[in-house]
py3Dmol code that shows the C-alpha trace and the ligand (Angstrom):
import py3Dmol

protein = """\
ATOM      1  CA  UNK A   1      21.305  25.008  19.001  1.00  0.00           C
ATOM      2  CA  UNK A   2      17.901  26.212  20.068  1.00  0.00           C
ATOM      3  CA  UNK A   3      14.828  24.788  21.739  1.00  0.00           C
ATOM      4  CA  UNK A   4      13.572  23.171  18.561  1.00  0.00           C
ATOM      5  CA  UNK A   5      16.470  20.813  18.135  1.00  0.00           C
ATOM      6  CA  UNK A   6      16.038  18.634  21.197  1.00  0.00           C
ATOM      7  CA  UNK A   7      17.012  15.006  21.155  1.00  0.00           C
ATOM      8  CA  UNK A   8      14.235  12.770  19.806  1.00  0.00           C
ATOM      9  CA  UNK A   9      13.440   9.525  18.046  1.00  0.00           C
ATOM     10  CA  UNK A  10      13.674   9.168  14.280  1.00  0.00           C
ATOM     11  CA  UNK A  11      10.769   8.729  11.899  1.00  0.00           C
ATOM     12  CA  UNK A  12      11.803   6.233   9.239  1.00  0.00           C
ATOM     13  CA  UNK A  13       9.389   5.227   6.478  1.00  0.00           C
ATOM     14  CA  UNK A  14       9.670   2.197   4.216  1.00  0.00           C
ATOM     15  CA  UNK A  15       7.936   2.399   0.878  1.00  0.00           C
ATOM     16  CA  UNK A  16       7.706   0.182  -2.161  1.00  0.00           C
ATOM     17  CA  UNK A  17       5.400  -1.978  -4.226  1.00  0.00           C
ATOM     18  CA  UNK A  18       3.428  -4.840  -2.808  1.00  0.00           C
ATOM     19  CA  UNK A  19       5.853  -7.719  -2.016  1.00  0.00           C
ATOM     20  CA  UNK A  20       8.929  -5.481  -2.198  1.00  0.00           C
ATOM     21  CA  UNK A  21       9.959  -6.598   1.303  1.00  0.00           C
ATOM     22  CA  UNK A  22       8.847  -3.656   3.460  1.00  0.00           C
ATOM     23  CA  UNK A  23       7.444  -5.790   6.247  1.00  0.00           C
ATOM     24  CA  UNK A  24      10.544  -8.024   6.377  1.00  0.00           C
ATOM     25  CA  UNK A  25      12.906  -5.061   6.408  1.00  0.00           C
ATOM     26  CA  UNK A  26      11.015  -2.885   8.859  1.00  0.00           C
ATOM     27  CA  UNK A  27      10.787  -5.775  11.327  1.00  0.00           C
ATOM     28  CA  UNK A  28      14.506  -6.414  11.013  1.00  0.00           C
ATOM     29  CA  UNK A  29      15.375  -2.750  11.422  1.00  0.00           C
ATOM     30  CA  UNK A  30      13.378  -2.510  14.656  1.00  0.00           C
ATOM     31  CA  UNK A  31      15.158  -5.587  16.103  1.00  0.00           C
ATOM     32  CA  UNK A  32      18.514  -4.225  15.055  1.00  0.00           C
ATOM     33  CA  UNK A  33      17.930  -0.843  16.699  1.00  0.00           C
ATOM     34  CA  UNK A  34      16.548  -2.444  19.862  1.00  0.00           C
ATOM     35  CA  UNK A  35      19.579  -4.723  19.954  1.00  0.00           C
ATOM     36  CA  UNK A  36      21.752  -1.613  20.111  1.00  0.00           C
ATOM     37  CA  UNK A  37      19.708  -0.322  23.040  1.00  0.00           C
ATOM     38  CA  UNK A  38      17.585   2.173  21.102  1.00  0.00           C
ATOM     39  CA  UNK A  39      13.890   2.529  21.750  1.00  0.00           C
ATOM     40  CA  UNK A  40      12.085   1.660  18.500  1.00  0.00           C
ATOM     41  CA  UNK A  41       8.577   0.648  17.426  1.00  0.00           C
ATOM     42  CA  UNK A  42       7.196  -0.885  14.272  1.00  0.00           C
ATOM     43  CA  UNK A  43       4.205   0.972  12.842  1.00  0.00           C
ATOM     44  CA  UNK A  44       2.240   0.342   9.662  1.00  0.00           C
ATOM     45  CA  UNK A  45      -0.318   2.133   7.551  1.00  0.00           C
ATOM     46  CA  UNK A  46      -3.087   1.426   7.078  1.00  0.00           C
ATOM     47  CA  UNK A  47      -3.418   0.875  10.805  1.00  0.00           C
ATOM     48  CA  UNK A  48      -6.311  -1.565  10.602  1.00  0.00           C
ATOM     49  CA  UNK A  49      -6.983  -1.409  14.370  1.00  0.00           C
ATOM     50  CA  UNK A  50      -8.653   2.034  14.361  1.00  0.00           C
ATOM     51  CA  UNK A  51     -12.296   2.612  13.369  1.00  0.00           C
ATOM     52  CA  UNK A  52     -11.222   4.210  10.094  1.00  0.00           C
ATOM     53  CA  UNK A  53      -8.680   1.400   9.613  1.00  0.00           C
ATOM     54  CA  UNK A  54     -11.467  -1.168   9.794  1.00  0.00           C
ATOM     55  CA  UNK A  55     -13.346   0.572   6.976  1.00  0.00           C
ATOM     56  CA  UNK A  56     -10.144   0.548   4.911  1.00  0.00           C
ATOM     57  CA  UNK A  57      -9.545  -3.101   5.680  1.00  0.00           C
ATOM     58  CA  UNK A  58     -12.972  -4.189   4.504  1.00  0.00           C
ATOM     59  CA  UNK A  59     -12.515  -2.089   1.352  1.00  0.00           C
ATOM     60  CA  UNK A  60      -9.114  -3.680   0.618  1.00  0.00           C
ATOM     61  CA  UNK A  61     -10.496  -7.174   1.019  1.00  0.00           C
ATOM     62  CA  UNK A  62     -13.343  -6.289  -1.379  1.00  0.00           C
ATOM     63  CA  UNK A  63     -15.984  -6.652   1.323  1.00  0.00           C
ATOM     64  CA  UNK A  64     -17.155  -3.083   0.745  1.00  0.00           C
ATOM     65  CA  UNK A  65     -17.145  -0.606  -2.127  1.00  0.00           C
ATOM     66  CA  UNK A  66     -16.127   3.033  -1.768  1.00  0.00           C
ATOM     67  CA  UNK A  67     -15.608   5.891  -4.171  1.00  0.00           C
ATOM     68  CA  UNK A  68     -11.874   6.444  -4.932  1.00  0.00           C
ATOM     69  CA  UNK A  69     -11.854   9.926  -3.380  1.00  0.00           C
ATOM     70  CA  UNK A  70     -13.571   8.664  -0.249  1.00  0.00           C
ATOM     71  CA  UNK A  71     -11.076   5.882   0.310  1.00  0.00           C
ATOM     72  CA  UNK A  72      -8.178   8.250  -0.311  1.00  0.00           C
ATOM     73  CA  UNK A  73      -9.435  10.538   2.452  1.00  0.00           C
ATOM     74  CA  UNK A  74      -9.931   7.543   4.766  1.00  0.00           C
ATOM     75  CA  UNK A  75      -6.293   6.486   4.305  1.00  0.00           C
ATOM     76  CA  UNK A  76      -5.272  10.037   5.123  1.00  0.00           C
ATOM     77  CA  UNK A  77      -7.626  10.242   8.126  1.00  0.00           C
ATOM     78  CA  UNK A  78      -6.087   6.990   9.362  1.00  0.00           C
ATOM     79  CA  UNK A  79      -2.712   8.753   9.511  1.00  0.00           C
ATOM     80  CA  UNK A  80      -4.233  11.856  11.135  1.00  0.00           C
ATOM     81  CA  UNK A  81      -5.724   9.594  13.815  1.00  0.00           C
ATOM     82  CA  UNK A  82      -2.165   8.646  14.779  1.00  0.00           C
ATOM     83  CA  UNK A  83      -0.453  11.994  14.337  1.00  0.00           C
ATOM     84  CA  UNK A  84      -0.417  13.223  17.915  1.00  0.00           C
ATOM     85  CA  UNK A  85       0.705   9.852  19.282  1.00  0.00           C
ATOM     86  CA  UNK A  86       3.437   9.838  16.665  1.00  0.00           C
ATOM     87  CA  UNK A  87       4.691  13.230  17.784  1.00  0.00           C
ATOM     88  CA  UNK A  88       4.599  12.232  21.454  1.00  0.00           C
ATOM     89  CA  UNK A  89       6.537   9.016  20.822  1.00  0.00           C
ATOM     90  CA  UNK A  90       9.194  10.778  18.761  1.00  0.00           C
ATOM     91  CA  UNK A  91       9.615  13.524  21.344  1.00  0.00           C
ATOM     92  CA  UNK A  92       9.878  10.892  24.096  1.00  0.00           C
ATOM     93  CA  UNK A  93      12.853   9.423  22.246  1.00  0.00           C
ATOM     94  CA  UNK A  94      11.256   6.423  20.525  1.00  0.00           C
ATOM     95  CA  UNK A  95      12.105   5.872  16.884  1.00  0.00           C
ATOM     96  CA  UNK A  96       9.212   4.850  14.653  1.00  0.00           C
ATOM     97  CA  UNK A  97       9.846   2.510  11.764  1.00  0.00           C
ATOM     98  CA  UNK A  98       6.797   2.876   9.544  1.00  0.00           C
ATOM     99  CA  UNK A  99       5.703   0.364   6.914  1.00  0.00           C
ATOM    100  CA  UNK A 100       3.993   2.644   4.310  1.00  0.00           C
ATOM    101  CA  UNK A 101       2.951   6.289   4.803  1.00  0.00           C
ATOM    102  CA  UNK A 102       1.644   9.273   2.822  1.00  0.00           C
ATOM    103  CA  UNK A 103       3.720   8.306  -0.228  1.00  0.00           C
ATOM    104  CA  UNK A 104       1.666   5.108  -0.575  1.00  0.00           C
ATOM    105  CA  UNK A 105      -1.434   7.237  -0.204  1.00  0.00           C
ATOM    106  CA  UNK A 106      -0.500   9.480  -3.114  1.00  0.00           C
ATOM    107  CA  UNK A 107       1.021   6.737  -5.293  1.00  0.00           C
ATOM    108  CA  UNK A 108      -1.943   4.362  -5.069  1.00  0.00           C
ATOM    109  CA  UNK A 109      -4.652   6.983  -5.514  1.00  0.00           C
ATOM    110  CA  UNK A 110      -2.944   8.821  -8.342  1.00  0.00           C
ATOM    111  CA  UNK A 111      -2.379   5.423 -10.023  1.00  0.00           C
ATOM    112  CA  UNK A 112      -6.179   5.200 -10.161  1.00  0.00           C
ATOM    113  CA  UNK A 113      -6.230   8.489 -12.031  1.00  0.00           C
ATOM    114  CA  UNK A 114      -6.958  10.958  -9.218  1.00  0.00           C
ATOM    115  CA  UNK A 115      -5.247  14.338  -9.499  1.00  0.00           C
ATOM    116  CA  UNK A 116      -1.739  14.260  -8.017  1.00  0.00           C
ATOM    117  CA  UNK A 117      -1.977  17.568  -6.114  1.00  0.00           C
ATOM    118  CA  UNK A 118      -5.449  16.734  -4.844  1.00  0.00           C
ATOM    119  CA  UNK A 119      -4.007  13.502  -3.460  1.00  0.00           C
ATOM    120  CA  UNK A 120      -1.196  15.334  -1.667  1.00  0.00           C
ATOM    121  CA  UNK A 121      -3.418  17.978  -0.067  1.00  0.00           C
ATOM    122  CA  UNK A 122      -4.857  16.021   2.893  1.00  0.00           C
ATOM    123  CA  UNK A 123      -1.347  14.869   3.862  1.00  0.00           C
ATOM    124  CA  UNK A 124      -0.132  18.438   4.392  1.00  0.00           C
ATOM    125  CA  UNK A 125       0.704  18.993   8.049  1.00  0.00           C
ATOM    126  CA  UNK A 126       1.402  15.377   8.929  1.00  0.00           C
ATOM    127  CA  UNK A 127       4.883  14.780  10.321  1.00  0.00           C
ATOM    128  CA  UNK A 128       7.525  14.413   7.639  1.00  0.00           C
ATOM    129  CA  UNK A 129       9.781  11.373   7.921  1.00  0.00           C
ATOM    130  CA  UNK A 130      13.487  11.867   8.623  1.00  0.00           C
ATOM    131  CA  UNK A 131      14.270   9.116   6.143  1.00  0.00           C
ATOM    132  CA  UNK A 132      12.379   7.384   3.348  1.00  0.00           C
ATOM    133  CA  UNK A 133      13.732   4.004   2.310  1.00  0.00           C
ATOM    134  CA  UNK A 134      12.389   2.929  -1.060  1.00  0.00           C
ATOM    135  CA  UNK A 135      12.588  -0.788  -1.788  1.00  0.00           C
ATOM    136  CA  UNK A 136      12.952  -0.797  -5.539  1.00  0.00           C
ATOM    137  CA  UNK A 137      11.710  -3.809  -7.496  1.00  0.00           C
ATOM    138  CA  UNK A 138      10.256  -4.188 -11.010  1.00  0.00           C
ATOM    139  CA  UNK A 139       6.523  -4.978 -10.710  1.00  0.00           C
ATOM    140  CA  UNK A 140       6.973  -8.234 -12.645  1.00  0.00           C
ATOM    141  CA  UNK A 141       9.585  -9.462 -10.163  1.00  0.00           C
ATOM    142  CA  UNK A 142       7.471  -8.502  -7.154  1.00  0.00           C
ATOM    143  CA  UNK A 143       4.545 -10.441  -8.635  1.00  0.00           C
ATOM    144  CA  UNK A 144       6.700 -13.579  -8.792  1.00  0.00           C
ATOM    145  CA  UNK A 145       7.189 -13.545  -5.008  1.00  0.00           C
ATOM    146  CA  UNK A 146       4.661 -16.036  -3.765  1.00  0.00           C
ATOM    147  CA  UNK A 147       2.057 -14.590  -6.122  1.00  0.00           C
ATOM    148  CA  UNK A 148      -0.564 -12.040  -5.212  1.00  0.00           C
ATOM    149  CA  UNK A 149      -3.472 -12.727  -2.913  1.00  0.00           C
ATOM    150  CA  UNK A 150      -7.011 -11.516  -3.302  1.00  0.00           C
ATOM    151  CA  UNK A 151      -6.679  -7.946  -2.069  1.00  0.00           C
ATOM    152  CA  UNK A 152      -7.905  -5.173  -4.291  1.00  0.00           C
ATOM    153  CA  UNK A 153      -4.580  -3.767  -5.564  1.00  0.00           C
ATOM    154  CA  UNK A 154      -2.706  -7.034  -6.000  1.00  0.00           C
ATOM    155  CA  UNK A 155      -2.687  -6.996  -9.785  1.00  0.00           C
ATOM    156  CA  UNK A 156       0.347  -6.558 -12.002  1.00  0.00           C
ATOM    157  CA  UNK A 157      -1.147  -3.960 -14.327  1.00  0.00           C
ATOM    158  CA  UNK A 158      -2.100  -1.732 -11.409  1.00  0.00           C
ATOM    159  CA  UNK A 159       1.251  -2.213  -9.642  1.00  0.00           C
ATOM    160  CA  UNK A 160       2.961  -0.947 -12.841  1.00  0.00           C
ATOM    161  CA  UNK A 161       0.999   2.299 -12.563  1.00  0.00           C
ATOM    162  CA  UNK A 162       1.840   2.573  -8.868  1.00  0.00           C
ATOM    163  CA  UNK A 163       5.546   2.174  -9.685  1.00  0.00           C
ATOM    164  CA  UNK A 164       5.289   5.084 -12.159  1.00  0.00           C
ATOM    165  CA  UNK A 165       3.581   7.263  -9.553  1.00  0.00           C
ATOM    166  CA  UNK A 166       6.265   6.469  -6.964  1.00  0.00           C
ATOM    167  CA  UNK A 167       8.838   7.711  -9.513  1.00  0.00           C
ATOM    168  CA  UNK A 168       7.079  11.060  -9.698  1.00  0.00           C
ATOM    169  CA  UNK A 169       7.039  11.322  -5.892  1.00  0.00           C
ATOM    170  CA  UNK A 170      10.620  10.237  -5.341  1.00  0.00           C
ATOM    171  CA  UNK A 171      13.019  13.002  -4.350  1.00  0.00           C
ATOM    172  CA  UNK A 172      16.819  12.972  -4.017  1.00  0.00           C
ATOM    173  CA  UNK A 173      16.653  12.561  -0.241  1.00  0.00           C
ATOM    174  CA  UNK A 174      15.127   9.080  -0.601  1.00  0.00           C
ATOM    175  CA  UNK A 175      17.430   6.148  -0.046  1.00  0.00           C
ATOM    176  CA  UNK A 176      16.665   3.749  -2.883  1.00  0.00           C
ATOM    177  CA  UNK A 177      17.601   0.152  -2.169  1.00  0.00           C
ATOM    178  CA  UNK A 178      17.705  -2.643  -4.735  1.00  0.00           C
ATOM    179  CA  UNK A 179      14.957  -4.908  -3.367  1.00  0.00           C
ATOM    180  CA  UNK A 180      16.078  -7.828  -5.540  1.00  0.00           C
ATOM    181  CA  UNK A 181      19.218  -8.350  -3.458  1.00  0.00           C
ATOM    182  CA  UNK A 182      19.214 -11.119  -0.834  1.00  0.00           C
ATOM    183  CA  UNK A 183      17.307 -10.162   2.334  1.00  0.00           C
ATOM    184  CA  UNK A 184      20.537 -10.033   4.414  1.00  0.00           C
ATOM    185  CA  UNK A 185      22.214  -7.731   1.939  1.00  0.00           C
ATOM    186  CA  UNK A 186      19.273  -5.302   1.958  1.00  0.00           C
ATOM    187  CA  UNK A 187      19.169  -5.420   5.772  1.00  0.00           C
ATOM    188  CA  UNK A 188      22.788  -4.313   5.946  1.00  0.00           C
ATOM    189  CA  UNK A 189      22.100  -1.258   3.801  1.00  0.00           C
ATOM    190  CA  UNK A 190      18.887  -0.447   5.660  1.00  0.00           C
ATOM    191  CA  UNK A 191      20.621  -0.787   9.033  1.00  0.00           C
ATOM    192  CA  UNK A 192      23.485   1.456   8.040  1.00  0.00           C
ATOM    193  CA  UNK A 193      21.352   4.405   6.914  1.00  0.00           C
ATOM    194  CA  UNK A 194      18.719   3.708   9.559  1.00  0.00           C
ATOM    195  CA  UNK A 195      21.218   3.857  12.405  1.00  0.00           C
ATOM    196  CA  UNK A 196      22.802   7.024  11.019  1.00  0.00           C
ATOM    197  CA  UNK A 197      19.379   8.651  10.953  1.00  0.00           C
ATOM    198  CA  UNK A 198      18.586   7.571  14.524  1.00  0.00           C
ATOM    199  CA  UNK A 199      21.919   8.916  15.787  1.00  0.00           C
ATOM    200  CA  UNK A 200      21.378  12.212  14.014  1.00  0.00           C
ATOM    201  CA  UNK A 201      17.923  12.650  15.587  1.00  0.00           C
ATOM    202  CA  UNK A 202      19.308  11.726  19.018  1.00  0.00           C
ATOM    203  CA  UNK A 203      21.748  14.597  18.700  1.00  0.00           C
ATOM    204  CA  UNK A 204      18.841  16.911  17.972  1.00  0.00           C
ATOM    205  CA  UNK A 205      16.885  17.579  14.808  1.00  0.00           C
ATOM    206  CA  UNK A 206      13.823  19.702  14.220  1.00  0.00           C
ATOM    207  CA  UNK A 207      10.594  17.903  13.344  1.00  0.00           C
ATOM    208  CA  UNK A 208       9.244  19.000   9.990  1.00  0.00           C
ATOM    209  CA  UNK A 209       5.925  18.668   8.223  1.00  0.00           C
ATOM    210  CA  UNK A 210       4.738  17.298   4.893  1.00  0.00           C
ATOM    211  CA  UNK A 211       5.225  18.503   2.213  1.00  0.00           C
ATOM    212  CA  UNK A 212       8.014  20.991   2.806  1.00  0.00           C
TER     213      UNK A 212
END
"""
ligand_1 = """\
57
Z5A
N -2.468 1.821 0.491
C -3.131 2.889 -0.113
O -3.789 2.714 -1.136
N -3.073 4.108 0.458
C -2.380 4.340 1.604
O -2.349 5.485 2.101
C -1.675 3.234 2.210
C -1.766 1.990 1.613
C -0.908 3.448 3.469
C -2.154 -2.189 2.106
O -1.191 -3.088 1.964
C -2.632 -1.706 0.755
O -3.094 -0.385 0.927
C -1.501 -1.645 -0.231
C -1.334 -0.172 -0.520
C -2.591 0.457 -0.089
N -1.922 -2.359 -1.394
N -1.169 -2.932 -2.189
N -0.598 -3.447 -2.978
P -0.384 -3.729 3.106
O 0.602 -2.769 3.648
O -1.308 -4.362 4.053
O 0.296 -4.865 2.240
P 1.598 -4.772 1.371
O 2.360 -3.539 1.522
O 1.136 -5.059 0.012
O 2.471 -5.823 2.099
P 3.100 -7.151 1.628
O 2.408 -7.821 0.531
O 3.194 -7.922 2.870
O 4.487 -6.751 1.060
P 5.863 -6.314 1.755
O 5.641 -5.942 3.173
O 6.485 -5.276 0.926
O 6.781 -7.583 1.659
P 7.159 -8.741 2.711
O 5.926 -9.224 3.397
O 8.298 -8.341 3.518
O 7.659 -9.799 1.669
C 6.818 -10.354 0.676
C 7.367 -11.754 0.272
O 8.633 -11.627 -0.376
C 7.619 -12.700 1.456
O 7.344 -13.984 1.043
C 9.112 -12.504 1.733
O 9.683 -13.615 2.350
C 9.647 -12.313 0.335
N 10.882 -11.462 0.301
C 11.094 -10.327 1.016
N 12.300 -9.810 0.717
C 12.868 -10.623 -0.199
C 14.129 -10.618 -0.882
N 15.024 -9.659 -0.688
N 14.364 -11.608 -1.748
C 13.440 -12.597 -1.960
N 12.248 -12.661 -1.337
C 11.952 -11.691 -0.465
"""
view = py3Dmol.view(width=600, height=400)
view.addModel(protein, "pdb")
view.setStyle({"model": 0}, {"cartoon": {"style": "trace"}})
view.addModel(ligand_1, "xyz")
view.setStyle({"model": 1}, {"stick": {}})
view.zoomTo()
view.show()
């Protein structure tokens, strides 16, 4: 019904604390969709391959220092760098499974104490995902998984604050999955809602923008 509801790929975002299993689950979802003959790609933010992504990467590994506002805008710019490609891929029928997106941007920066609405502002106008899968795990349990490395945010106290900020962001459309279940069990749930979303977008669904 109408020119704006042409068949397209789905934009599916996985969010959650560090070690919640986003990478494992997004990889599995892409394989599953491809196995069914769908065109799907795995994306992640930060995308460390772009020029802005390299600045973020050196900041995360503590090789450089940046003001909190500056780094927030870099994370956002990193998404803006990919926006037009994202739109082209979706319109060409490829589904994008994205490991972290604007929600990470707002959750991590507001956990540092930056104003919540200020954090949301630079994300306005980016493509809104068709589905957000939130891998829910208590920070203490996530920390037990192989322990944290040396990256900047890999500390329990900070992850607790991030978890609280994610709660503020969460809306009823999010699919919350218990990330403490066995990997296979989580995959089944992710595949079920993921496939439904892909099929719905194939039938035709209008692209929308953050935050509306
Ligand atoms: N950041 C930001 O500040 N602003 C932004 O806009 C964006 C990001 C986009 C980048 O992290 C950092 O940037 C991140 C947020 C911030 N900082 N933190 N924290 P990243 O994306 O490069 O790294 P990560 O998200 O922290 O990834 P991760 O540590 O690899 O976690 P994961 O992808 O969620 O989990 P995983 O690799 O799939 O699994 C972790 C381990 O748990 C692994 O050993 C698995 O085998 C195991 N695992 C997974 N699932 C299970 C289950 N179900 N049971 C038991 N064990 C499991």
